[in-house]
C-alpha positions as CSV (number, residue, x, y, z in Angstrom):
1,X,0.8,-28.4,-27.6
2,X,-2.6,-30.0,-28.3
3,X,-4.4,-28.5,-31.2
4,X,-8.0,-29.1,-32.2
5,X,-8.9,-28.4,-35.8
6,X,-12.5,-28.2,-37.2
7,X,-12.3,-28.8,-41.0
8,X,-15.2,-27.0,-42.6
9,X,-15.8,-27.4,-46.3
10,X,-18.4,-25.2,-48.0
11,X,-18.9,-27.4,-51.0
12,X,-21.1,-30.4,-50.3
13,X,-22.9,-32.5,-53.0
14,X,-25.9,-33.4,-50.8
15,X,-26.0,-30.2,-48.7
16,X,-24.3,-27.2,-50.2
17,X,-23.0,-24.7,-47.7
18,X,-23.3,-27.4,-45.0
19,X,-21.2,-25.7,-42.3
20,X,-23.5,-22.6,-42.4
21,X,-26.8,-24.5,-42.4
22,X,-29.1,-23.1,-39.7
23,X,-29.8,-25.5,-36.8
24,X,-32.3,-24.0,-34.3
25,X,-31.1,-20.5,-34.8
26,X,-27.3,-21.0,-35.1
27,X,-25.1,-22.0,-38.0
28,X,-23.9,-25.6,-37.5
29,X,-20.2,-24.6,-37.5
30,X,-20.9,-22.4,-34.5
31,X,-22.5,-25.3,-32.6
32,X,-19.5,-27.5,-33.3
33,X,-17.0,-24.8,-32.3
34,X,-18.9,-23.9,-29.1
35,X,-19.0,-27.6,-28.0
36,X,-15.3,-28.1,-28.9
37,X,-14.4,-25.0,-27.0
38,X,-15.7,-26.6,-23.8
39,X,-13.1,-29.4,-24.0
40,X,-10.5,-28.9,-21.3
41,X,-7.5,-30.5,-23.0
42,X,-7.1,-28.2,-26.1
43,X,-4.4,-25.5,-26.1
44,X,-5.7,-24.1,-29.4
45,X,-8.9,-24.6,-31.5
46,X,-8.9,-23.6,-35.2
47,X,-11.6,-23.7,-37.8
48,X,-9.9,-24.6,-41.2
49,X,-12.1,-23.8,-44.1
50,X,-12.1,-23.5,-47.9
51,X,-14.5,-20.5,-48.2
52,X,-14.5,-16.8,-47.2
53,X,-18.1,-17.0,-46.3
54,X,-17.3,-19.4,-43.5
55,X,-14.4,-17.2,-42.4
56,X,-16.7,-14.3,-42.1
57,X,-19.3,-16.1,-40.1
58,X,-16.8,-17.8,-37.8
59,X,-15.0,-14.5,-37.2
60,X,-18.3,-12.9,-36.2
61,X,-18.9,-15.5,-33.4
62,X,-15.4,-15.2,-32.2
63,X,-13.6,-18.3,-33.6
64,X,-10.0,-18.6,-34.6
65,X,-10.4,-19.4,-38.3
66,X,-8.0,-20.0,-41.2
67,X,-8.6,-20.0,-44.9
68,X,-7.0,-23.0,-46.6
69,X,-6.6,-24.2,-50.2
70,X,-10.1,-25.3,-51.5
71,X,-8.5,-28.1,-53.4
72,X,-7.4,-30.0,-50.3
73,X,-8.9,-33.5,-50.7
74,X,-10.0,-34.3,-47.2
75,X,-10.6,-33.1,-43.7
76,X,-7.5,-34.9,-42.4
77,X,-5.4,-33.2,-45.1
78,X,-6.9,-29.8,-44.1
79,X,-5.9,-30.4,-40.5
80,X,-2.3,-31.0,-41.6
81,X,-2.4,-28.0,-43.9
82,X,-3.6,-25.5,-41.3
83,X,-1.0,-26.7,-38.8
84,X,1.8,-26.2,-41.3
85,X,0.3,-22.9,-42.5
86,X,0.4,-21.6,-39.0
87,X,3.9,-22.9,-38.3
88,X,2.6,-24.7,-35.2
89,X,4.5,-27.6,-33.4
90,X,1.8,-29.8,-31.8
91,X,2.3,-33.1,-30.1
92,X,-1.4,-34.1,-30.7
93,X,-3.9,-32.9,-33.4
94,X,-7.6,-33.5,-33.0
95,X,-9.7,-33.7,-36.2
96,X,-13.1,-32.5,-35.0
97,X,-15.7,-33.1,-37.7
98,X,-17.5,-29.9,-38.6
99,X,-20.8,-31.7,-39.2
100,X,-21.3,-33.1,-35.7
101,X,-23.5,-30.4,-34.0
102,X,-24.2,-32.6,-31.0
103,X,-20.5,-33.0,-30.2
104,X,-19.8,-33.9,-26.6
105,X,-16.6,-32.1,-25.5
106,X,-15.8,-34.8,-22.9
107,X,-15.2,-37.2,-25.9
108,X,-12.4,-35.0,-27.1
109,X,-10.9,-35.0,-23.6
110,X,-11.1,-38.8,-23.4
111,X,-9.4,-39.1,-26.8
112,X,-6.6,-36.8,-25.7
113,X,-6.2,-38.6,-22.4
114,X,-5.9,-41.9,-24.1
115,X,-3.4,-40.9,-26.7
116,X,-1.2,-39.3,-24.1
117,X,-0.6,-42.7,-22.6
118,X,1.8,-43.2,-25.4
119,X,1.0,-46.7,-26.6
120,X,-1.0,-45.7,-29.8
121,X,-0.8,-43.4,-32.7
122,X,-4.5,-42.5,-33.1
123,X,-7.5,-42.5,-30.8
124,X,-11.1,-42.4,-32.1
125,X,-14.5,-42.9,-30.5
126,X,-16.9,-45.8,-31.0
127,X,-20.4,-46.4,-29.7
128,X,-22.6,-49.5,-29.4
129,X,-24.8,-50.3,-32.3
130,X,-28.3,-50.2,-30.8
131,X,-30.4,-51.0,-33.9
132,X,-29.6,-54.0,-36.0
133,X,-30.6,-52.2,-39.2
134,X,-27.5,-50.0,-38.8
135,X,-25.3,-53.1,-39.7
136,X,-26.6,-53.1,-43.2
137,X,-26.4,-49.3,-43.7
138,X,-23.3,-48.2,-45.7
139,X,-23.4,-44.7,-44.1
140,X,-22.8,-46.3,-40.7
141,X,-19.1,-47.2,-40.4
142,X,-18.5,-50.3,-38.5
143,X,-15.3,-51.2,-36.6
144,X,-13.9,-54.5,-35.6
145,X,-11.9,-54.2,-32.3
146,X,-9.7,-56.4,-30.1
147,X,-10.7,-57.1,-26.5
148,X,-8.6,-54.2,-25.4
149,X,-10.1,-51.7,-27.8
150,X,-7.5,-51.7,-30.6
151,X,-9.1,-51.2,-34.0
152,X,-8.6,-54.1,-36.5
153,X,-10.7,-52.8,-39.4
154,X,-13.2,-50.1,-40.4
155,X,-15.9,-50.9,-43.0
156,X,-19.2,-49.8,-44.5
157,X,-20.2,-53.5,-45.0
158,X,-22.2,-55.5,-42.5
159,X,-19.8,-57.4,-40.2
160,X,-20.1,-59.3,-36.9
161,X,-19.4,-56.4,-34.6
162,X,-21.3,-54.4,-31.9
163,X,-19.5,-51.2,-32.6
164,X,-20.0,-48.2,-34.9
165,X,-17.4,-45.6,-35.5
166,X,-17.7,-41.8,-34.8
167,X,-15.5,-39.9,-37.2
168,X,-13.3,-37.9,-34.8
169,X,-9.6,-38.6,-34.4
170,X,-6.7,-37.6,-32.1
171,X,-3.5,-38.0,-34.0
172,X,0.1,-37.8,-32.8
173,X,1.7,-35.2,-35.0
174,X,3.9,-38.0,-36.5
175,X,0.9,-40.0,-37.4
176,X,-0.8,-37.1,-39.1
177,X,2.4,-36.4,-41.1
178,X,2.5,-40.1,-42.1
179,X,-1.1,-39.8,-43.4
180,X,0.0,-36.8,-45.5
181,X,3.0,-38.7,-46.9
182,X,1.2,-41.8,-47.9
183,X,-0.8,-42.2,-51.1
184,X,-4.4,-43.4,-50.7
185,X,-4.5,-47.2,-50.3
186,X,-6.6,-49.7,-52.3
187,X,-8.7,-50.5,-49.2
188,X,-9.2,-46.8,-48.5
189,X,-10.5,-46.3,-52.0
190,X,-12.7,-49.4,-52.0
191,X,-14.3,-48.5,-48.6
192,X,-14.1,-44.7,-49.1
193,X,-12.6,-44.5,-45.6
194,X,-9.4,-42.5,-45.3
195,X,-8.5,-44.0,-41.8
196,X,-7.6,-47.2,-43.6
197,X,-4.6,-45.5,-45.1
198,X,-2.9,-45.3,-41.7
199,X,-4.2,-48.6,-40.4
200,X,-2.7,-50.4,-43.4
201,X,0.6,-48.5,-42.7
202,X,0.8,-50.1,-39.3
203,X,-0.6,-47.2,-37.2
204,X,-2.1,-48.2,-33.9
205,X,-5.7,-47.1,-33.5
206,X,-7.1,-47.2,-30.0
207,X,-10.9,-46.9,-29.7
208,X,-12.5,-44.9,-26.9
209,X,-16.1,-46.0,-26.0
210,X,-18.7,-43.3,-25.6
211,X,-22.4,-43.4,-24.8
212,X,-23.0,-39.8,-26.0
213,X,-25.5,-39.2,-28.8
214,X,-23.9,-38.1,-32.1
215,X,-25.7,-37.2,-35.3
216,X,-23.7,-36.3,-38.3
217,X,-25.3,-33.9,-40.8
218,X,-25.1,-34.9,-44.5
219,X,-28.7,-34.2,-45.7
220,X,-31.6,-31.9,-44.9
221,X,-33.2,-34.9,-43.2
222,X,-30.2,-35.0,-40.8
223,X,-30.7,-31.4,-40.0
224,X,-34.2,-32.1,-38.8
225,X,-33.0,-35.1,-36.8
226,X,-30.6,-32.8,-34.9
227,X,-33.3,-30.2,-34.3
228,X,-35.6,-32.9,-32.9
229,X,-32.8,-34.2,-30.6
230,X,-32.1,-30.7,-29.4
231,X,-35.8,-30.2,-28.6
232,X,-36.0,-33.4,-26.5
C-alpha cells in the first residue's frame, strides 16, 4: 500500500493558521489536497492535523482527515503517527508538505516510481537553481548530489551546487520507522533540517529532478506570490 500524508499544523509563528489561509478563494490545505488527489500512484491520501478547525474544513471539502497529537514535533513524525494510529501497513509513505499549494501531482508519481525500483530508502525532488541569489538565502535548502542523483548533503549554507531541494519525501516504511527511532542528530539541529537524521544514519536518498514551479508558503508575502503565479 502506498499512502500519502499531508501534515497540516495550525500553529505557525510567522503565519498562524497557515493551512487555512485563503489563496484565491480556497484554503491552502484544500489546494494541496486536490493536487495530491490527482497523483495516480497513491492508494490512500490522509490529512494529518493537530487542530479541530482543520478537521472541520477538510471534512467539508471531502478529505480523509485525522486528528493527531498537537505535541508531535515535525511533519515526518506526524506522518508516522497517523499511519500507526490508523493501523495501516504501507510499503511507501509520501510526506506531502501542506504548505505547497502549487504542488504538481506528477512529482509524487515520479517519487513513488523511483523508490519502487528498490535501490534507495527515500526519494525527494530537486530543481535547478535559476537565480544565483538563492545560494545565499538560508530559506532555500541546497543539496549536493552525485552524478547519478544520490544526495550527499542538504544545507542552508551557500555551497557549490546547482540544485535546490523541494521538501517532499517518499519513504519506505522501514526508513520512516528508522527516523522515528533515531534521536535528532547534531547536524540536523545545526542546519534545522530533519532529513539529515536519516542521511547520517546511512539512508540512501535518491533525488528526482523536476522543472515544476513550487512556492512554499511561510509568510503573507508568500501567499501573494502564489496568488500571482496562479494568475499568470
